[in-house]
CHARMM-style PDB file with segment names, atoms N, HN, CA, C and O in Angstrom:
ATOM      1  N   MET     1      33.425 -56.014 -19.638  1.00  0.00      PROA
ATOM      2  CA  MET     1      33.989 -55.536 -18.396  1.00  0.00      PROA
ATOM      3  C   MET     1      33.679 -54.043 -18.304  1.00  0.00      PROA
ATOM      4  O   MET     1      33.911 -53.303 -19.261  1.00  0.00      PROA
ATOM      5  N   SER     2      33.169 -53.606 -17.189  1.00  0.00      PROA
ATOM      6  HN  SER     2      32.980 -54.206 -16.412  1.00  0.00      PROA
ATOM      7  CA  SER     2      32.822 -52.192 -17.062  1.00  0.00      PROA
ATOM      8  C   SER     2      34.086 -51.344 -17.012  1.00  0.00      PROA
ATOM      9  O   SER     2      35.153 -51.831 -16.636  1.00  0.00      PROA
ATOM     10  N   SER     3      33.966 -50.088 -17.389  1.00  0.00      PROA
ATOM     11  HN  SER     3      33.099 -49.693 -17.694  1.00  0.00      PROA
ATOM     12  CA  SER     3      35.137 -49.209 -17.424  1.00  0.00      PROA
ATOM     13  C   SER     3      35.704 -48.980 -16.031  1.00  0.00      PROA
ATOM     14  O   SER     3      36.907 -48.767 -15.884  1.00  0.00      PROA
ATOM     15  N   ASN     4      34.854 -49.020 -15.000  1.00  0.00      PROA
ATOM     16  HN  ASN     4      33.876 -49.193 -15.119  1.00  0.00      PROA
ATOM     17  CA  ASN     4      35.324 -48.841 -13.635  1.00  0.00      PROA
ATOM     18  C   ASN     4      36.246 -49.984 -13.227  1.00  0.00      PROA
ATOM     19  O   ASN     4      37.294 -49.757 -12.622  1.00  0.00      PROA
ATOM     20  N   VAL     5      35.860 -51.196 -13.555  1.00  0.00      PROA
ATOM     21  HN  VAL     5      35.009 -51.380 -14.047  1.00  0.00      PROA
ATOM     22  CA  VAL     5      36.683 -52.356 -13.213  1.00  0.00      PROA
ATOM     23  C   VAL     5      37.950 -52.365 -14.056  1.00  0.00      PROA
ATOM     24  O   VAL     5      39.033 -52.646 -13.544  1.00  0.00      PROA
ATOM     25  N   ARG     6      37.824 -52.061 -15.334  1.00  0.00      PROA
ATOM     26  HN  ARG     6      36.944 -51.832 -15.750  1.00  0.00      PROA
ATOM     27  CA  ARG     6      38.978 -52.087 -16.229  1.00  0.00      PROA
ATOM     28  C   ARG     6      40.010 -51.045 -15.830  1.00  0.00      PROA
ATOM     29  O   ARG     6      41.207 -51.267 -16.013  1.00  0.00      PROA
ATOM     30  N   SER     7      39.580 -49.925 -15.293  1.00  0.00      PROA
ATOM     31  HN  SER     7      38.607 -49.745 -15.144  1.00  0.00      PROA
ATOM     32  CA  SER     7      40.528 -48.879 -14.899  1.00  0.00      PROA
ATOM     33  C   SER     7      41.381 -49.309 -13.709  1.00  0.00      PROA
ATOM     34  O   SER     7      42.435 -48.724 -13.460  1.00  0.00      PROA
ATOM     35  N   ARG     8      40.942 -50.312 -12.982  1.00  0.00      PROA
ATOM     36  HN  ARG     8      40.086 -50.787 -13.184  1.00  0.00      PROA
ATOM     37  CA  ARG     8      41.723 -50.807 -11.839  1.00  0.00      PROA
ATOM     38  C   ARG     8      42.841 -51.749 -12.276  1.00  0.00      PROA
ATOM     39  O   ARG     8      43.780 -51.981 -11.514  1.00  0.00      PROA
ATOM     40  N   ILE     9      42.757 -52.293 -13.481  1.00  0.00      PROA
ATOM     41  HN  ILE     9      41.994 -52.105 -14.100  1.00  0.00      PROA
ATOM     42  CA  ILE     9      43.774 -53.226 -13.971  1.00  0.00      PROA
ATOM     43  C   ILE     9      44.862 -52.417 -14.660  1.00  0.00      PROA
ATOM     44  O   ILE     9      44.581 -51.673 -15.600  1.00  0.00      PROA
ATOM     45  N   PRO    10      46.111 -52.557 -14.199  1.00  0.00      PROA
ATOM     46  CA  PRO    10      47.194 -51.801 -14.834  1.00  0.00      PROA
ATOM     47  C   PRO    10      47.353 -52.194 -16.307  1.00  0.00      PROA
ATOM     48  O   PRO    10      47.108 -53.336 -16.696  1.00  0.00      PROA
ATOM     49  N   ASN    11      47.765 -51.228 -17.097  1.00  0.00      PROA
ATOM     50  HN  ASN    11      47.964 -50.300 -16.780  1.00  0.00      PROA
ATOM     51  CA  ASN    11      47.928 -51.449 -18.527  1.00  0.00      PROA
ATOM     52  C   ASN    11      48.949 -52.555 -18.811  1.00  0.00      PROA
ATOM     53  O   ASN    11      48.754 -53.353 -19.728  1.00  0.00      PROA
ATOM     54  N   TRP    12      50.033 -52.607 -18.034  1.00  0.00      PROA
ATOM     55  HN  TRP    12      50.192 -51.959 -17.290  1.00  0.00      PROA
ATOM     56  CA  TRP    12      51.062 -53.614 -18.293  1.00  0.00      PROA
ATOM     57  C   TRP    12      50.527 -55.022 -18.060  1.00  0.00      PROA
ATOM     58  O   TRP    12      50.969 -55.966 -18.714  1.00  0.00      PROA
ATOM     59  N   VAL    13      49.570 -55.174 -17.125  1.00  0.00      PROA
ATOM     60  HN  VAL    13      49.210 -54.407 -16.594  1.00  0.00      PROA
ATOM     61  CA  VAL    13      48.973 -56.489 -16.879  1.00  0.00      PROA
ATOM     62  C   VAL    13      48.129 -56.899 -18.081  1.00  0.00      PROA
ATOM     63  O   VAL    13      48.199 -58.043 -18.531  1.00  0.00      PROA
ATOM     64  N   MET    14      47.336 -55.974 -18.599  1.00  0.00      PROA
ATOM     65  HN  MET    14      47.279 -55.044 -18.234  1.00  0.00      PROA
ATOM     66  CA  MET    14      46.526 -56.270 -19.777  1.00  0.00      PROA
ATOM     67  C   MET    14      47.407 -56.626 -20.968  1.00  0.00      PROA
ATOM     68  O   MET    14      47.098 -57.560 -21.709  1.00  0.00      PROA
ATOM     69  N   GLN    15      48.502 -55.891 -21.161  1.00  0.00      PROA
ATOM     70  HN  GLN    15      48.753 -55.133 -20.559  1.00  0.00      PROA
ATOM     71  CA  GLN    15      49.411 -56.179 -22.276  1.00  0.00      PROA
ATOM     72  C   GLN    15      50.048 -57.558 -22.126  1.00  0.00      PROA
ATOM     73  O   GLN    15      50.174 -58.298 -23.103  1.00  0.00      PROA
ATOM     74  N   GLU    16      50.447 -57.900 -20.911  1.00  0.00      PROA
ATOM     75  HN  GLU    16      50.345 -57.299 -20.118  1.00  0.00      PROA
ATOM     76  CA  GLU    16      51.056 -59.218 -20.667  1.00  0.00      PROA
ATOM     77  C   GLU    16      50.061 -60.337 -20.946  1.00  0.00      PROA
ATOM     78  O   GLU    16      50.413 -61.337 -21.571  1.00  0.00      PROA
ATOM     79  N   LEU    17      48.831 -60.177 -20.491  1.00  0.00      PROA
ATOM     80  HN  LEU    17      48.546 -59.364 -19.983  1.00  0.00      PROA
ATOM     81  CA  LEU    17      47.813 -61.202 -20.728  1.00  0.00      PROA
ATOM     82  C   LEU    17      47.490 -61.341 -22.212  1.00  0.00      PROA
ATOM     83  O   LEU    17      47.314 -62.452 -22.711  1.00  0.00      PROA
ATOM     84  N   LEU    18      47.411 -60.220 -22.911  1.00  0.00      PROA
ATOM     85  HN  LEU    18      47.554 -59.317 -22.505  1.00  0.00      PROA
ATOM     86  CA  LEU    18      47.164 -60.265 -24.354  1.00  0.00      PROA
ATOM     87  C   LEU    18      48.315 -60.941 -25.098  1.00  0.00      PROA
ATOM     88  O   LEU    18      48.091 -61.699 -26.042  1.00  0.00      PROA
ATOM     89  N   GLN    19      49.540 -60.666 -24.672  1.00  0.00      PROA
ATOM     90  HN  GLN    19      49.722 -60.050 -23.905  1.00  0.00      PROA
ATOM     91  CA  GLN    19      50.706 -61.299 -25.300  1.00  0.00      PROA
ATOM     92  C   GLN    19      50.692 -62.807 -25.058  1.00  0.00      PROA
ATOM     93  O   GLN    19      50.979 -63.581 -25.971  1.00  0.00      PROA
ATOM     94  N   ARG    20      50.365 -63.226 -23.848  1.00  0.00      PROA
ATOM     95  HN  ARG    20      50.132 -62.596 -23.107  1.00  0.00      PROA
ATOM     96  CA  ARG    20      50.286 -64.662 -23.553  1.00  0.00      PROA
ATOM     97  C   ARG    20      49.196 -65.334 -24.379  1.00  0.00      PROA
ATOM     98  O   ARG    20      49.384 -66.442 -24.882  1.00  0.00      PROA
ATOM     99  N   LEU    21      48.053 -64.659 -24.517  1.00  0.00      PROA
ATOM    100  HN  LEU    21      47.900 -63.759 -24.108  1.00  0.00      PROA
ATOM    101  CA  LEU    21      46.962 -65.207 -25.315  1.00  0.00      PROA
ATOM    102  C   LEU    21      47.379 -65.354 -26.774  1.00  0.00      PROA
ATOM    103  O   LEU    21      47.104 -66.376 -27.401  1.00  0.00      PROA
ATOM    104  N   GLN    22      48.037 -64.339 -27.310  1.00  0.00      PROA
ATOM    105  HN  GLN    22      48.261 -63.508 -26.800  1.00  0.00      PROA
ATOM    106  CA  GLN    22      48.476 -64.391 -28.703  1.00  0.00      PROA
ATOM    107  C   GLN    22      49.491 -65.512 -28.908  1.00  0.00      PROA
ATOM    108  O   GLN    22      49.445 -66.201 -29.927  1.00  0.00      PROA
ATOM    109  N   THR    23      50.395 -65.704 -27.970  1.00  0.00      PROA
ATOM    110  HN  THR    23      50.433 -65.144 -27.143  1.00  0.00      PROA
ATOM    111  CA  THR    23      51.368 -66.795 -28.058  1.00  0.00      PROA
ATOM    112  C   THR    23      50.665 -68.138 -28.037  1.00  0.00      PROA
ATOM    113  O   THR    23      51.021 -69.036 -28.800  1.00  0.00      PROA
ATOM    114  N   GLU    24      49.684 -68.286 -27.185  1.00  0.00      PROA
ATOM    115  HN  GLU    24      49.394 -67.556 -26.566  1.00  0.00      PROA
ATOM    116  CA  GLU    24      48.932 -69.539 -27.084  1.00  0.00      PROA
ATOM    117  C   GLU    24      48.158 -69.819 -28.369  1.00  0.00      PROA
ATOM    118  O   GLU    24      48.091 -70.962 -28.820  1.00  0.00      PROA
ATOM    119  N   ILE    25      47.580 -68.787 -28.951  1.00  0.00      PROA
ATOM    120  HN  ILE    25      47.634 -67.858 -28.584  1.00  0.00      PROA
ATOM    121  CA  ILE    25      46.825 -68.957 -30.196  1.00  0.00      PROA
ATOM    122  C   ILE    25      47.748 -69.386 -31.330  1.00  0.00      PROA
ATOM    123  O   ILE    25      47.373 -70.227 -32.147  1.00  0.00      PROA
ATOM    124  N   ASN    26      48.948 -68.819 -31.390  1.00  0.00      PROA
ATOM    125  HN  ASN    26      49.252 -68.136 -30.726  1.00  0.00      PROA
ATOM    126  CA  ASN    26      49.884 -69.114 -32.478  1.00  0.00      PROA
ATOM    127  C   ASN    26      50.644 -70.419 -32.294  1.00  0.00      PROA
ATOM    128  O   ASN    26      51.279 -70.892 -33.236  1.00  0.00      PROA
ATOM    129  N   THR    27      50.598 -71.007 -31.119  1.00  0.00      PROA
ATOM    130  HN  THR    27      50.082 -70.623 -30.353  1.00  0.00      PROA
ATOM    131  CA  THR    27      51.299 -72.261 -30.860  1.00  0.00      PROA
ATOM    132  C   THR    27      50.458 -73.421 -31.374  1.00  0.00      PROA
ATOM    133  O   THR    27      49.273 -73.513 -31.053  1.00  0.00      PROA
ATOM    134  N   PRO    28      51.061 -74.320 -32.177  1.00  0.00      PROA
ATOM    135  CA  PRO    28      50.279 -75.461 -32.666  1.00  0.00      PROA
ATOM    136  C   PRO    28      49.913 -76.404 -31.522  1.00  0.00      PROA
ATOM    137  O   PRO    28      50.634 -76.485 -30.527  1.00  0.00      PROA
ATOM    138  N   PRO    29      48.801 -77.112 -31.659  1.00  0.00      PROA
ATOM    139  CA  PRO    29      48.400 -78.042 -30.597  1.00  0.00      PROA
ATOM    140  C   PRO    29      49.414 -79.173 -30.464  1.00  0.00      PROA
ATOM    141  O   PRO    29      50.065 -79.532 -31.445  1.00  0.00      PROA
ATOM    142  N   PRO    30      49.558 -79.737 -29.273  1.00  0.00      PROA
ATOM    143  CA  PRO    30      50.516 -80.830 -29.078  1.00  0.00      PROA
ATOM    144  C   PRO    30      50.105 -82.059 -29.883  1.00  0.00      PROA
ATOM    145  O   PRO    30      48.918 -82.353 -30.030  1.00  0.00      PROA
ATOM    146  N   GLN    31      51.094 -82.765 -30.396  1.00  0.00      PROA
ATOM    147  HN  GLN    31      52.058 -82.527 -30.277  1.00  0.00      PROA
ATOM    148  CA  GLN    31      50.841 -83.970 -31.170  1.00  0.00      PROA
ATOM    149  C   GLN    31      50.821 -85.180 -30.243  1.00  0.00      PROA
ATOM    150  O   GLN    31      51.475 -85.182 -29.200  1.00  0.00      PROA
ATOM    151  N   GLY    32      50.076 -86.200 -30.625  1.00  0.00      PROA
ATOM    152  HN  GLY    32      49.545 -86.198 -31.472  1.00  0.00      PROA
ATOM    153  CA  GLY    32      50.010 -87.414 -29.817  1.00  0.00      PROA
ATOM    154  C   GLY    32      48.875 -87.353 -28.820  1.00  0.00      PROA
ATOM    155  O   GLY    32      48.146 -86.365 -28.731  1.00  0.00      PROA
ATOM    156  N   THR    33      48.747 -88.414 -28.088  1.00  0.00      PROA
ATOM    157  HN  THR    33      49.340 -89.217 -28.160  1.00  0.00      PROA
ATOM    158  CA  THR    33      47.672 -88.493 -27.106  1.00  0.00      PROA
ATOM    159  C   THR    33      48.156 -87.997 -25.754  1.00  0.00      PROA
ATOM    160  O   THR    33      49.339 -88.067 -25.418  1.00  0.00      PROA
ATOM    161  N   ILE    34      47.223 -87.508 -25.015  1.00  0.00      PROA
ATOM    162  HN  ILE    34      46.262 -87.451 -25.287  1.00  0.00      PROA
ATOM    163  CA  ILE    34      47.523 -87.053 -23.657  1.00  0.00      PROA
ATOM    164  C   ILE    34      47.155 -88.185 -22.711  1.00  0.00      PROA
ATOM    165  O   ILE    34      46.021 -88.662 -22.721  1.00  0.00      PROA
ATOM    166  N   TYR    35      48.099 -88.610 -21.904  1.00  0.00      PROA
ATOM    167  HN  TYR    35      49.021 -88.222 -21.896  1.00  0.00      PROA
ATOM    168  CA  TYR    35      47.882 -89.708 -20.977  1.00  0.00      PROA
ATOM    169  C   TYR    35      48.022 -89.170 -19.569  1.00  0.00      PROA
ATOM    170  O   TYR    35      49.083 -88.675 -19.188  1.00  0.00      PROA
ATOM    171  N   ARG    36      46.972 -89.263 -18.809  1.00  0.00      PROA
ATOM    172  HN  ARG    36      46.110 -89.665 -19.118  1.00  0.00      PROA
ATOM    173  CA  ARG    36      46.996 -88.729 -17.448  1.00  0.00      PROA
ATOM    174  C   ARG    36      47.737 -89.647 -16.494  1.00  0.00      PROA
ATOM    175  O   ARG    36      48.437 -89.179 -15.596  1.00  0.00      PROA
ATOM    176  N   GLY    37      47.588 -90.940 -16.682  1.00  0.00      PROA
ATOM    177  HN  GLY    37      47.020 -91.320 -17.411  1.00  0.00      PROA
ATOM    178  CA  GLY    37      48.308 -91.877 -15.836  1.00  0.00      PROA
ATOM    179  C   GLY    37      47.694 -92.026 -14.461  1.00  0.00      PROA
ATOM    180  O   GLY    37      46.685 -91.401 -14.136  1.00  0.00      PROA
ATOM    181  N   PHE    38      48.314 -92.853 -13.677  1.00  0.00      PROA
ATOM    182  HN  PHE    38      49.134 -93.361 -13.941  1.00  0.00      PROA
ATOM    183  CA  PHE    38      47.859 -93.113 -12.321  1.00  0.00      PROA
ATOM    184  C   PHE    38      48.914 -92.627 -11.346  1.00  0.00      PROA
ATOM    185  O   PHE    38      50.079 -93.015 -11.434  1.00  0.00      PROA
ATOM    186  N   SER    39      48.509 -91.792 -10.433  1.00  0.00      PROA
ATOM    187  HN  SER    39      47.563 -91.476 -10.362  1.00  0.00      PROA
ATOM    188  CA  SER    39      49.423 -91.386  -9.378  1.00  0.00      PROA
ATOM    189  C   SER    39      49.219 -92.323  -8.189  1.00  0.00      PROA
ATOM    190  O   SER    39      48.211 -93.025  -8.106  1.00  0.00      PROA
ATOM    191  N   MET    40      50.159 -92.325  -7.297  1.00  0.00      PROA
ATOM    192  HN  MET    40      50.978 -91.755  -7.364  1.00  0.00      PROA
ATOM    193  CA  MET    40      50.055 -93.164  -6.109  1.00  0.00      PROA
ATOM    194  C   MET    40      48.825 -92.772  -5.291  1.00  0.00      PROA
ATOM    195  O   MET    40      48.159 -93.635  -4.719  1.00  0.00      PROA
ATOM    196  N   LEU    41      48.525 -91.491  -5.236  1.00  0.00      PROA
ATOM    197  HN  LEU    41      49.066 -90.790  -5.702  1.00  0.00      PROA
ATOM    198  CA  LEU    41      47.356 -91.030  -4.485  1.00  0.00      PROA
ATOM    199  C   LEU    41      46.066 -91.580  -5.079  1.00  0.00      PROA
ATOM    200  O   LEU    41      45.178 -92.000  -4.338  1.00  0.00      PROA
ATOM    201  N   LYS    42      45.948 -91.585  -6.403  1.00  0.00      PROA
ATOM    202  HN  LYS    42      46.670 -91.243  -7.006  1.00  0.00      PROA
ATOM    203  CA  LYS    42      44.743 -92.121  -7.040  1.00  0.00      PROA
ATOM    204  C   LYS    42      44.571 -93.602  -6.728  1.00  0.00      PROA
ATOM    205  O   LYS    42      43.457 -94.064  -6.479  1.00  0.00      PROA
ATOM    206  N   ILE    43      45.665 -94.340  -6.741  1.00  0.00      PROA
ATOM    207  HN  ILE    43      46.570 -93.966  -6.942  1.00  0.00      PROA
ATOM    208  CA  ILE    43      45.594 -95.774  -6.449  1.00  0.00      PROA
ATOM    209  C   ILE    43      45.165 -96.000  -5.004  1.00  0.00      PROA
ATOM    210  O   ILE    43      44.333 -96.865  -4.733  1.00  0.00      PROA
ATOM    211  N   ILE    44      45.727 -95.230  -4.076  1.00  0.00      PROA
ATOM    212  HN  ILE    44      46.403 -94.527  -4.296  1.00  0.00      PROA
ATOM    213  CA  ILE    44      45.376 -95.378  -2.659  1.00  0.00      PROA
ATOM    214  C   ILE    44      43.908 -95.032  -2.435  1.00  0.00      PROA
ATOM    215  O   ILE    44      43.204 -95.752  -1.726  1.00  0.00      PROA
ATOM    216  N   VAL    45      43.441 -93.942  -3.030  1.00  0.00      PROA
ATOM    217  HN  VAL    45      44.012 -93.358  -3.606  1.00  0.00      PROA
ATOM    218  CA  VAL    45      42.034 -93.551  -2.878  1.00  0.00      PROA
ATOM    219  C   VAL    45      41.125 -94.624  -3.452  1.00  0.00      PROA
ATOM    220  O   VAL    45      40.095 -94.941  -2.858  1.00  0.00      PROA
ATOM    221  N   PHE    46      41.486 -95.185  -4.593  1.00  0.00      PROA
ATOM    222  HN  PHE    46      42.323 -94.928  -5.076  1.00  0.00      PROA
ATOM    223  CA  PHE    46      40.694 -96.249  -5.198  1.00  0.00      PROA
ATOM    224  C   PHE    46      40.615 -97.457  -4.268  1.00  0.00      PROA
ATOM    225  O   PHE    46      39.534 -98.011  -4.070  1.00  0.00      PROA
ATOM    226  N   LEU    47      41.737 -97.870  -3.699  1.00  0.00      PROA
ATOM    227  HN  LEU    47      42.615 -97.420  -3.860  1.00  0.00      PROA
ATOM    228  CA  LEU    47      41.743 -99.032  -2.806  1.00  0.00      PROA
ATOM    229  C   LEU    47      40.943 -98.770  -1.535  1.00  0.00      PROA
ATOM    230  O   LEU    47      40.249 -99.663  -1.048  1.00  0.00      PROA
ATOM    231  N   VAL    48      41.028 -97.576  -1.000  1.00  0.00      PROA
ATOM    232  HN  VAL    48      41.591 -96.850  -1.396  1.00  0.00      PROA
ATOM    233  CA  VAL    48      40.234 -97.230   0.184  1.00  0.00      PROA
ATOM    234  C   VAL    48      38.750 -97.262  -0.159  1.00  0.00      PROA
ATOM    235  O   VAL    48      37.944 -97.751   0.633  1.00  0.00      PROA
ATOM    236  N   ASN    49      38.382 -96.753  -1.317  1.00  0.00      PROA
ATOM    237  HN  ASN    49      39.037 -96.355  -1.961  1.00  0.00      PROA
ATOM    238  CA  ASN    49      36.976 -96.789  -1.729  1.00  0.00      PROA
ATOM    239  C   ASN    49      36.472 -98.220  -1.865  1.00  0.00      PROA
ATOM    240  O   ASN    49      35.350 -98.518  -1.457  1.00  0.00      PROA
ATOM    241  N   ILE    50      37.271 -99.095  -2.421  1.00  0.00      PROA
ATOM    242  HN  ILE    50      38.183 -98.853  -2.752  1.00  0.00      PROA
ATOM    243  CA  ILE    50      36.889-100.505  -2.552  1.00  0.00      PROA
ATOM    244  C   ILE    50      36.721-101.131  -1.171  1.00  0.00      PROA
ATOM    245  O   ILE    50      35.766-101.871  -0.936  1.00  0.00      PROA
ATOM    246  N   ALA    51      37.654-100.834  -0.252  1.00  0.00      PROA
ATOM    247  HN  ALA    51      38.430-100.233  -0.443  1.00  0.00      PROA
ATOM    248  CA  ALA    51      37.571-101.394   1.098  1.00  0.00      PROA
ATOM    249  C   ALA    51      36.306-100.918   1.812  1.00  0.00      PROA
ATOM    250  O   ALA    51      35.641-101.711   2.478  1.00  0.00      PROA
ATOM    251  N   VAL    52      35.971 -99.654   1.684  1.00  0.00      PROA
ATOM    252  HN  VAL    52      36.512 -99.010   1.143  1.00  0.00      PROA
ATOM    253  CA  VAL    52      34.760 -99.123   2.313  1.00  0.00      PROA
ATOM    254  C   VAL    52      33.524 -99.759   1.693  1.00  0.00      PROA
ATOM    255  O   VAL    52      32.585-100.111   2.407  1.00  0.00      PROA
ATOM    256  N   PHE    53      33.513 -99.910   0.382  1.00  0.00      PROA
ATOM    257  HN  PHE    53      34.276 -99.625  -0.198  1.00  0.00      PROA
ATOM    258  CA  PHE    53      32.383-100.539  -0.295  1.00  0.00      PROA
ATOM    259  C   PHE    53      32.180-101.973   0.191  1.00  0.00      PROA
ATOM    260  O   PHE    53      31.052-102.381   0.465  1.00  0.00      PROA
ATOM    261  N   ILE    54      33.262-102.734   0.298  1.00  0.00      PROA
ATOM    262  HN  ILE    54      34.179-102.402   0.075  1.00  0.00      PROA
ATOM    263  CA  ILE    54      33.159-104.125   0.768  1.00  0.00      PROA
ATOM    264  C   ILE    54      32.665-104.158   2.210  1.00  0.00      PROA
ATOM    265  O   ILE    54      31.831-104.994   2.559  1.00  0.00      PROA
ATOM    266  N   TYR    55      33.170-103.258   3.048  1.00  0.00      PROA
ATOM    267  HN  TYR    55      33.848-102.580   2.765  1.00  0.00      PROA
ATOM    268  CA  TYR    55      32.740-103.203   4.441  1.00  0.00      PROA
ATOM    269  C   TYR    55      31.241-102.908   4.533  1.00  0.00      PROA
ATOM    270  O   TYR    55      30.518-103.571   5.277  1.00  0.00      PROA
ATOM    271  N   LEU    56      30.785-101.922   3.783  1.00  0.00      PROA
ATOM    272  HN  LEU    56      31.372-101.383   3.179  1.00  0.00      PROA
ATOM    273  CA  LEU    56      29.362-101.573   3.817  1.00  0.00      PROA
ATOM    274  C   LEU    56      28.496-102.677   3.233  1.00  0.00      PROA
ATOM    275  O   LEU    56      27.409-102.949   3.742  1.00  0.00      PROA
ATOM    276  N   LEU    57      28.962-103.305   2.185  1.00  0.00      PROA
ATOM    277  HN  LEU    57      29.845-103.084   1.772  1.00  0.00      PROA
ATOM    278  CA  LEU    57      28.212-104.388   1.563  1.00  0.00      PROA
ATOM    279  C   LEU    57      28.106-105.587   2.505  1.00  0.00      PROA
ATOM    280  O   LEU    57      27.069-106.247   2.558  1.00  0.00      PROA
ATOM    281  N   ARG    58      29.171-105.864   3.243  1.00  0.00      PROA
ATOM    282  HN  ARG    58      30.014-105.328   3.200  1.00  0.00      PROA
ATOM    283  CA  ARG    58      29.186-106.979   4.181  1.00  0.00      PROA
ATOM    284  C   ARG    58      28.211-106.745   5.330  1.00  0.00      PROA
ATOM    285  O   ARG    58      27.545-107.682   5.771  1.00  0.00      PROA
ATOM    286  N   ASP    59      28.117-105.513   5.820  1.00  0.00      PROA
ATOM    287  HN  ASP    59      28.658-104.752   5.462  1.00  0.00      PROA
ATOM    288  CA  ASP    59      27.257-105.211   6.962  1.00  0.00      PROA
ATOM    289  C   ASP    59      25.831-104.840   6.564  1.00  0.00      PROA
ATOM    290  O   ASP    59      24.974-104.706   7.437  1.00  0.00      PROA
ATOM    291  N   PHE    60      25.558-104.672   5.293  1.00  0.00      PROA
ATOM    292  HN  PHE    60      26.254-104.781   4.584  1.00  0.00      PROA
ATOM    293  CA  PHE    60      24.235-104.230   4.859  1.00  0.00      PROA
ATOM    294  C   PHE    60      23.110-105.175   5.281  1.00  0.00      PROA
ATOM    295  O   PHE    60      22.115-104.693   5.823  1.00  0.00      PROA
ATOM    296  N   PRO    61      23.203-106.484   5.068  1.00  0.00      PROA
ATOM    297  CA  PRO    61      22.084-107.362   5.471  1.00  0.00      PROA
ATOM    298  C   PRO    61      21.829-107.344   6.976  1.00  0.00      PROA
ATOM    299  O   PRO    61      20.677-107.434   7.399  1.00  0.00      PROA
ATOM    300  N   LYS    62      22.874-107.230   7.790  1.00  0.00      PROA
ATOM    301  HN  LYS    62      23.810-107.157   7.446  1.00  0.00      PROA
ATOM    302  CA  LYS    62      22.705-107.197   9.245  1.00  0.00      PROA
ATOM    303  C   LYS    62      21.920-105.957   9.659  1.00  0.00      PROA
ATOM    304  O   LYS    62      20.987-106.051  10.457  1.00  0.00      PROA
ATOM    305  N   ASN    63      22.287-104.816   9.130  1.00  0.00      PROA
ATOM    306  HN  ASN    63      23.044-104.740   8.482  1.00  0.00      PROA
ATOM    307  CA  ASN    63      21.625-103.566   9.503  1.00  0.00      PROA
ATOM    308  C   ASN    63      20.208-103.492   8.952  1.00  0.00      PROA
ATOM    309  O   ASN    63      19.345-102.859   9.561  1.00  0.00      PROA
ATOM    310  N   LYS    64      19.961-104.111   7.840  1.00  0.00      PROA
ATOM    311  HN  LYS    64      20.662-104.624   7.346  1.00  0.00      PROA
ATOM    312  CA  LYS    64      18.644-104.063   7.226  1.00  0.00      PROA
ATOM    313  C   LYS    64      17.617-104.834   8.063  1.00  0.00      PROA
ATOM    314  O   LYS    64      16.467-104.408   8.168  1.00  0.00      PROA
ATOM    315  N   ALA    65      18.019-105.963   8.660  1.00  0.00      PROA
ATOM    316  HN  ALA    65      18.953-106.309   8.576  1.00  0.00      PROA
ATOM    317  CA  ALA    65      17.104-106.814   9.420  1.00  0.00      PROA
ATOM    318  C   ALA    65      16.761-106.216  10.779  1.00  0.00      PROA
ATOM    319  O   ALA    65      15.718-106.540  11.348  1.00  0.00      PROA
ATOM    320  N   GLU    66      17.608-105.363  11.300  1.00  0.00      PROA
ATOM    321  HN  GLU    66      18.455-105.100  10.838  1.00  0.00      PROA
ATOM    322  CA  GLU    66      17.386-104.831  12.648  1.00  0.00      PROA
ATOM    323  C   GLU    66      16.286-103.873  12.697  1.00  0.00      PROA
ATOM    324  OT1 GLU    66      15.979-103.340  13.764  1.00  0.00      PROA
TER     325      GLU     66
END
C-alpha cells in the first residue's frame, strides 16, 4: 500500500483491523462439518429452472423444423 493511501486511513481503523485479524488467527477452526442447507429461495429457483428447461425442451423440435 503506498504511503499516500495509507496516510488516509486513520490509525484507530488500522489498529481495529489488526486486532480483529489477530483474534481470528488465534481462534481455533470450527469443529464438525459445515452444512449450507437449502433455503426456500434455492428450492424455488431450482423448480423454476426445471420448468423452463422442460418448456424449452418441449418446444425445441417444433422450432427446429421451421
